[in-house]
N, C-alpha and C positions, 0 to 999 in steps of 0.2 A: 476715294483716292487710295492708291496702293501705298504700301509701306515704302517702296522704293522712291515713289514720287515725293513723299513726305521728306525723305532723307535728302533729296536733291534740293527741295525747297528750303530746308533748314540750312543746307550748305550755302545757298545763294544769299540768304538773309543774315547769316552768322555775323555777329558784331566784328567789325574790323576786317571782314573778309574782302580780299581784293584778288580777283581771278588772275590779273596780270602778274602780280607778285608770286602767286602759287605756280603759275606756268614757268616763270623764270627760275624759281627755286628748284622745280623738278628738273628743268633742263640743265641747271648748274650741277645738280647731283649726278646726272647721267653723263655729263661732259667727260670725254670728248665723243662719246657714243651718240649718234643722232637718234631722234625720237619723233614719233608721229602723234597726231591728235588723239588717236584711239588709246595709245599707251598713256598719254597724259590724263585722259578722261578716266581710265581705269584706276590710276594712282590717286585721283581725286574722289573716286567713288561715284562718278557722274554717269548716269544712264539715259537721261532725257535728251531729246533732240535739240531743244532750245539751248541748253548749256553747252552741248557739243558744238553747235554752230558758233556759239560765242567764243569757244576755244579756238576754232578754225580762224575766226575773224581776228582775234588777238594775235595769233601766230603770224598772220599776214601783216598786221600793223607793226609788230615788233621787228619784222624783217625789213619793212620799208624804212623804219627809223634807224636801221643799222645795228640793232641790238642782237638780232639773230641772223643766221644765214641758212638758206635752204640747200643742203648739200646734195640731195637728190629729191625727186618729186615727192612732196608731202613729208619729208623728214628734215628736222631742224636741229641745229646746235648753236652754241653761243658764238657770236662774232665779237671777239674782244676788241676793246679799244687798245690803244698803244700801251696803256698802263695797267690793265687788269688781266689777270691770268688765273687759271685753276690748276692746281697741282697737289702733290703729296708732300707733307712736311717730314723732313728727316732731322731729328734732333741730334746735334753733335755735342761736344763738351761744353760745360759751363752754361748750359741753358740756351745757347745760341743754336740756330738751325738753318736749314736750307730747304727751299721749296723746289721740288723737281717737277718741271713742266715739260710735257711731251714735245711741244713745238719749239722749245728753246734749246739751244745747244748747251748753254751754261745754266747752272742752278742759280736761284735767287737767294742771296744772303739775307737772313732775318736776325737782327740783333735781339737780345733777350727782351728788351722793352717793347718790341714790336710783335712778339709772338702772340700776345693777347689771348691767353688761355687755351691755345691749341696744343695738342699733344702729338707725340711721335706717331707717324702713320696716318694722321687725319687728312682728309681731303679738304682743302681750304681754298678760299679766294684771296689772292694777294694783290696789293697795289704796289707797283714798282715806281720808286722815286727816279727823278731825272738826274741821277748822280750815281757814281760807283764808289765802292769801298774796296781798296786793295785789288782793283781790277775787276771786282765782282759787282753785278747789279745788286742793289739793295732794295728791300721792300718791307711792307707791313701787312700782316694778315688782318683783313677786315671782315672776314666771315668764315665760320667753320661750317662746311657743307655736310660733312659726315664724319662721325667719330669712328676710328678704326676699332677701338675697344672702350668698354665702360667699366671694366673691373681690373684690379691690380692686386698683386701679392706684396705684403710687407709686414714689418714688425710694429706692434702697437705699444705706445707709451701712454699710460693712463694717468691723468691728473684727477683732481677732486671733482671737477664739473665737466670735464671734456677729455678728449684724447687726441693724439696725433698718430698717424700711420706713416712710417718711413718706408717708401716703396723700394723693393729690391732692384727693379729695372733701372739700370744706369742711364737710360734714355729719359727717365722721368725727372724733371728738374725741380719738382716741388713735392711737399708732403701733403697728406690729407688731414683736414680738421674734422674730428668726429664728435658731434654733440653727444651728451651723456645718454640720451634716449636711443642712440644708434650704435652704442658699444656692444649691446647684446650680452653674450656669455663670455666674451673675451677677457682674459686676464693679462696683467702687465707682462710684457715680454713675449706674448704669443705671436705666432705667425698667423695672419688672417688674410681673407680675401675681402677687399673693400670695393664698394660700388660707388661710382660717381653719382651724386644726387643733384648738385648745383654748384655753380661758382659765381657768387654775387659779384657785381661789378667792382666793388671797392674792397673785397676780401683778399687777403694775401694768399690764402690757400683755398683749394676747392673743398666743398663739403662732401663728406662721404658717409657710408653706412656699412658696418661690418655684416657681411652676409654668410660668412663661413669661418669657423675657427679650425685651423689646420694642426695646431699643437704648439708645444714650446719650441721657440726658435733654437736652432743648433742641433736638435735631435734628428737622428737619421731619417726616420719615416716622415717627420714633419718637412724636412728639406726636400725629400724626393716628391712628396705630394705638392709642395710649393712649386717645384719645377713644372709639374703637370698643370697645376692651377694657373700659373703665369701665362701659359699658352692656351688656356681654355680646354685642356684635354682631361677626360674623365679617368678615374682609376678604379671604378667598379661599375657594375651594370645595374640599372634600375630593377627592382624586384619583379616587375611585370614582364620585363624582357627575359630575365632568368627563368621565370615560370613558363613563359611561352616556349623557350628553347627546350626546357626539361620535359615538356609534354609532347615533343615531336616523336613520331615513330621512326626510330633509326635502324630498325631491323632490315635485313636483306630479304626481299620478297621474290618469290618465283615469277610472279606476273611482271615484275619490274625487270628482272634479268632477261626475260624473253624479248623486251624492247631494246636490248643492248647487245653489243658485240661481246661475246664471252671470251675473256682472255685469261681465265683462271688457271689453265693448264700450261701457260707460257711462263718460262722462268722470269721472275720479277723480283726486284730488290730496291732498297732505298740506300742512299749515301747522304748523311747529314752530319752536322756538328755533334760532338760527343754528348753535349748537354741539351740537345734539341728535345722539345716536348711534343711538337707537332711535326708531322711528316706529310707535306702537301704535294710532293712529287715522287714518282718512282720510275725506274727504267725497266723495260722488258727486253729480252734478247733471245733471238733464235737464228740459226743459220739455215738458209733455204736450200733446196735441192740443187738450184742453179749456181750455188756458191755465193750468192748475195746474202745480205743480213737484214732481217726485219727488226727494227728497233722502235719500241714504243715509249713515248713520253706520256706518262699517265698522271693526271692531276686530279686531286680530290674534287668531286662533283658537288661543290658548295651550293650551286644554284638549284640543285635538286631539293635542298632543304630550306634555303633562304628565298622565299617567294616575294615578288614585288607587292607593295601595298601592305605588308605585314609589319607588326611592331619590330620584329627581328631585322627586317630589311631596312626600316627607317633608322634603327640604331646603327647598323653596319654602315649605311650611307653617311650618317652624321659623323661617325668616327673616321671612315674612309681608309684607315690604315691601322695596323698594330704599331705600338710604340715600344722601341727596344732601348730601355734604360740599362745602366751598368748592372744593376742587381735584380732586375725584374723585366717581365714583358707585360705590357698592358694590351691585351688582345682585342682585335676587332670583333671577334665572335665569342660568345660564351663557351666555357670549357667543354660542355657536352658535345659541341661541334668541333672546336679547334683541337682538342686533345683526344677526342674519342671518335665520333661518327665520321668526321672528315679527315682523320689522321690515318695515313696508310701504314698502320702498324703491322709488324711481322706476324705471319700465321693468321691473318684475318682477311675476310672478303670485304671489299669496299666498292661503292659506286664511284666511277671515275669518268673524267672527260679526257679523251686521248687524242694525241697526234701520232700517227704510226707511219713510219718511213721504211722504204726498201732502199738500202744503200749498197753500193759496190765497194770494192777494196780501195778505190780512190776517193771514197766518201762522197761520191756523187749521188744525188737523190734520183732514183729510178721511178719511184712511185710514192704517193702520199695519201693518207686517209685521215679524216677528222670525224669524231663522233663520240657518243656516250658508250661506255664500256662497263664491265664488272671485272675486277682484278683480285688476285690473291698474292700478297707479298711473301715471298719465300724466305727472305733474310733482310736484316738491317745491318748496315755497315756505318761506322764512324769514318770521317775523312781520314783519320790516322790509320785505320785498318786498311782501307782501300789503297792508301798511299804505300803502305808496307807491301801489299801484294804487287803493286806496280814496280816498286824499287827492288823487291826480291827477284822478280822475273828478269830485271835488267842485269842483276848480278849473275843469275844462273845462265842467261844467254851469253854473257861474256865468258863464262866457264864451260860453255858448250853443253850445258845440261839441258835435257828436254822435258823433264818432269814438270808438271804444273801444280804439284802438291805444295801448298804453302801453309805453314803453321804461324798463326798470329801469336806473338809473345804476350805474356801476362800483363806487362806494364802498359800496353796500349789497347788491350782487349776491353770491350764494353762490359763484359761479365766479370772482369778481373781474373779470368782464368785463361790459360793458353788453350787454343783449339785449332783444329785443321779445317781449312776452307775446302768445300767440295770442288772437284776439278771443273765442273760446269760453270760454277760461279767465278772461279779464277779465270777461266778462258774468256768469259763474258766481259769481265772488268778489263782484261788486257786488250781485247779487241776493241772495246769501246774507247779505251785510252788511245789506242793507235788511230782510230778514226777521228777522235776529238782533236788530236794534234794536227791532222790534215785540215780539218775544218778551221782551226785557229790560224794555221799558216795562210789559208786562202783569204781569211778576213783581213789579216795583216797586209797581204799583198794588195788588197783593194782599198787600203787606206784607213783601216780601223786603228784606234789609239789604245794602247795597252796600259791601263791605269792599275797596276798591281801595287797599290798603296799599302804600306805596312800599317796594320791596325794595332793600336795600343789596347791591351786587355789587362784586367786586374784579377789577381788571385784573392778571393774573398773568404773570410772565415765564416763560421756558422751564424754570426751576428751581422754579416754583410760588411765587416770592416776590411779595408784593403790591406793585405799583408805582403803583397808582392806585385810586380809589374812584369808582363811578358809581351812579346810582339808576335802577332799572327800574320803569317805570309801565305799567299795563295800558291799551292803546289799543284802537281799534276792531277790529283784526285779532285781538287776543287775545280780545276779548269775543265776536267771531264764533264762534270755536272753542268758547269756554266755553258759549255759549247752546245750540249743537247737541249738545254733550256732556251738558248738563243735560237737554235734551229727551229724549235717549236714556235716560239714567239714570232720570228720572222715569217715562217711559212703560213701561219694563221693570218697574219696581216696581209701577206701577198694574196692569199686565197680570196679574201674579201675585197682588198683594195684594187685588184685587177678585174673585178666583175663589171660588166656593162649591162644595163646602165649602172652608174656609180651608186654605191650604197653608203649610207652613214655608218661610221664605225669609230671605235675608240682606238687611237694610235698613241704610241709613246714616241714623241718627237724631240729632236735635238738639233737646234739651229747651228749654222756655221759660226765660228768664233768671231768676235768683234775685232776689227783691225787695230783699234786703239789699245785694246787689252793685250793683244799679241805683241804690239810694239813695246808696251810697258814691261811685259814679261821678258822680252828680248834685252831690254836695258838692265833689268834686275839680274838675269842669269849671266850676263857678260861680266859681272863682278866676280863670278866664280870661274871664269874662263870658258864658259859654254856659249854656243851659238845655235840659232835655229834658222832654217831656210823658209822664208815666207813668200816664195815665188808664186805658188798657187796652193790650193787646199790639199791636194794630194802630196806635194812635197813637204808641206807643213806637217801633215800627219806623220809622214816618215821621219821627219826631223824631230818631232816631239817624242816619238818612240825611241829614237836614238838617245835623246836627252834623258828620258826616264830610265833607260838602261844604263847610261853612263854614270848616273848619280847613285846607283844601287850600292848600299854599303858605305857610302860617304857620309861625313858629318852633316852635310847640307841636304841629304836626301829628303827628309821630311819637309823641310822648308820649300825645296823646289817642287816636290810632289804637290804640296798645297798651293803654291803659286801657280802651277800649271793648271790645276783643277779650277782655280778661281778665274783663270783667263778664259775658260770655256763658258759657253752659254749653259743655262740650266735646262735639263731635260724636263718636259712637262707632258701632260695628257691633253690631247686635242682631237677633234673630229676633222681638222684640216691637216692632211698629211704633207709634211715637208721633208720626210725622211729622218734618219738618225745619223748625224755627222760622226759622232764618236765611235759608233759601231760600223760605219760605212754600209748601212742598209738603206735601201730606198723605201722599204716597208718594214715597220716594226710595231709591236704591241706588247702588252703584258697579259699573258695567258696562264702562266705557270704558278701563281701564288694567290689563289682566291681566298685562302684562309686568312691571309694578312693584308690583302689589298683589294679595295672595292672595285677599282677599274677592271681587275681580272674577272670579277663576278659579272660586270657588264659585258665584257668580251665573251664570256661563256654563253650568256643569254643571247647576245646578238649573233654569235656563230650558229647556235642552234636554230634561231629564228630564220637565218638565211639558208641554212641547210634544209629547212622546211619550206623553202621557196617563199618566204615572207617578203613583203614590200619594205622599201627603205624606211627607217624610222625617222622621227623628227630631229633634224640636226641641231636646232637651237636648244632643245631640251637636253640633248646629250652633251652639247658644248658647255652648257652651264654645269652639268655634272662633272665634266672634265676639269673645269676651273676650280670647282669645290675640292675635288680630289687632289689637284696639284697644290692648292693652298694648305690642305690638311697635311699633306706629305711634308711641306716646308716647315710647318709648325712642329711636327713630330721630329724632324731632323734637328731643329733648334733645341728641342727638349732633350734629345739624345746627347747633343754636344754639351749642354749645361750639366747633365748628369755625369759626363766624363770629367768636366772641369771640377765639379764638386768632389768627385772621388780622388782626383789628383791632389786637391787641397787637403783632403782628409788623409791621404797617404803621406803627404809631405809634413804633416804635423809632427811626426816623430823625428824629423831632421832639422828642427829649428836650430839656428846658429851653426849648421854644418855647411861645408864648402863643396861646390860642385863645378865641373867644367860644363860650359854651355855654349850655344851659338846664338847670336843676335838674329831674331826672326822678324822684328818689326821696329820701325822708328817713327814715333809720333810726337806731337807737340808736348805731351806730358811725360813721355818716358820711352825707355827701350824695352822691348819684349825679348826675353831670353829663354830659350828652350834647353833644359838640361839634357845632355847627350845620352846619358845612361838610362834614363826612364821617360824621356820626352814630355816631362811636366814643364809647363810654361808659366812664367811669372814676369813681373815688371820691376825694372830699376827706374825710379823716378829721377828725372834730370836734375832737379834741385838737390837731390841727395847724393850726387856724385861729388865728393868733397874736395878733390884735388884741384878743382878749377871751376870757373863759371862756364857752363856749356850752352851753346846756341844750336838750334836745329838748322840743318842744311837739307831741306826737303828734296831738292832736285837730285842730290847725290846720296840720299838715304843714310845720313850720318849726322852726328852731333860733333861740334868742334869746340875745344877748350879755347877761351878767348886769350889766355896768357901763354899756356904751354903749346897751343896748336895741336894738342893730342886729339885724336879722332876715334870715335866708336861708330862703325858702320855695319850695315846689313851683312850678315855672313861671318863677321869676326868671331873667333873663338875667345871666350872670356871666362874668367873664374868669378863666381858669385857666391854670396852667403845667404842662406835663407833667413830673412828678417822676421816675417810675419805670415801667418796662415789664417785667413778669415773665411770660415765655413759659410757664414750667413751671406756674405757678399761674393763668395766663390772666388776669392782673390789670393794670389801668392805675391808677396813683396820680397824683393831681393836687394842686397847691397852689392854694389860693384866693387870687385877687388882689383881688377885690371886685366889686361890682355894675357892670353895664355903664355906667349913667349916671354913676357916681363916677369910673370910669377915663377915660371919654371927655370929661369936662368940662374 
């Protein structure tokens, strides 16, 4: 008897084994995705014909009994009774939650006593009662089908024979009980990573085990590492991955150059942030004899070094993205690649993957070419330097000067010394800026939305303490780079997407906004005197652009920028192309940042595969990779936001008991969120702490109302607040309400 047959025999005779229960459990976990008998057999480790036939028989019996439905030939999913559903648990305040079910319009309310050990994000089965609470369906979780996560970050409090870990995540409604044997090397007050071990039926808290000690709570590095650990993001590379990367041959070889288009003699340069450490894109520029312009978008050829099936590729895929925290970057690739071999540093030859275009003076694409190249970067510019060249030319043009000689002043120079830019480089930047502005105008006319959101940045000292706040805006130099990156991304996607027969490819897609979210946005902005036209998606885009332009420089800009972004769908990666609504592109992908995004690596590989006339790749495999990449991008974004919030709290520590003017940015059951106008740091005024009256929330009108005075505080009001408390560990700012701006200043 073979080893496999023994395994199947053991499976069939296992104590308590019930194949019907196993089938239902698997289908519940996969719900709402349909599944066939082969997939069920694979998940059960079944390979013999007898058990496979038994699975087929049970599937048919369960369908006849009404427990399953056959959605297409041989594919099954749950057929719910009126009272049972599968969904995702969303924990709200005070330990209560809501289960989000795809086929239901309304969420199912779950009281704390009915959560039954489920955590935020878990996939659960819920029983719905035949009654409603406050107009909401109410239910009880009766089965946890899949845990979203099994580790959490928190502070440990050690007793004589046991410990408790208070979890940082505000969505976690309980602490963890840690038996003495599971405390490990943690000391009282440390930040730790705790792993769920068990939650006995009658225990008040789940049992956990300390699997990592991050350091003393409140210390800078501890808190930054805690943010990464909370989202399951790494902050260093395994030694074997570092060793693999360090042993790569990163030299430029003659035999490799011969396989590529040689662009080393064409004027090429990079434009990046002043503090950038890796340069994954460069532009080349030359004027052709016919008066047109050849413009190359050259991207570091990461896929030349990162090969499928290697340790390096597995690590890059698992990370899927670099993570940009306030004080550091956690790279997707080891430094030997991200800062050296794949960084297009000045005065160095590099392997690149390029999109090369011939454009006329109207920025119309006459010709395009994609393929592997070798390039030499002649110069590196910071955005500030390129912006100075653009602005200087504007001044000279107004003064009818014709010289192209520009001197970069010392205060914005990368080297800290004033220097003159070569005329060829000046001319290239000015012409690229001119063409980029035409490309942008064309996009806007076609319905693209311009999200030029102000970024909050911190000035850090040598110990990474925030000593100041400044705001970063996108100027012409930033938009120059953006437009040519968009051109490359769009053109690569079109090149593959329009091929017949259709090829599997990785797209960056952005769905049209949800009508309900747009209606909610319309209600909110009306409070500030703004309107939007939602007649159709083209007029909506034009209307949103006008809104975003009208609020520039106003006190409510950051609030309305954020509200507008939240009303949009999320851009994700997918093999199913639905276009990109926000950019107004029918085809779009990510081709230009393979150092920091794994989807770009996939795009490079697929593009070369199809340039080599390869057949279409497996769509299911790449769709799964797209979902993983989108998920990791979302986690990285959350970590980045948390690091900003942490730095805001740290910065505000020096202003305890100081008064500031702010704007109300949120109204919730437990308090008012207020953003300080001068530094955009956001904190909370708790409703019960507004002392001049007893306030009740009016959700419909986004306000709270004093029961005696009828005084109101509503979304968008300018108010004075006092900094009450700064909690670094919880990343919370607490304010005291002083009153409306007009009341205080009178």
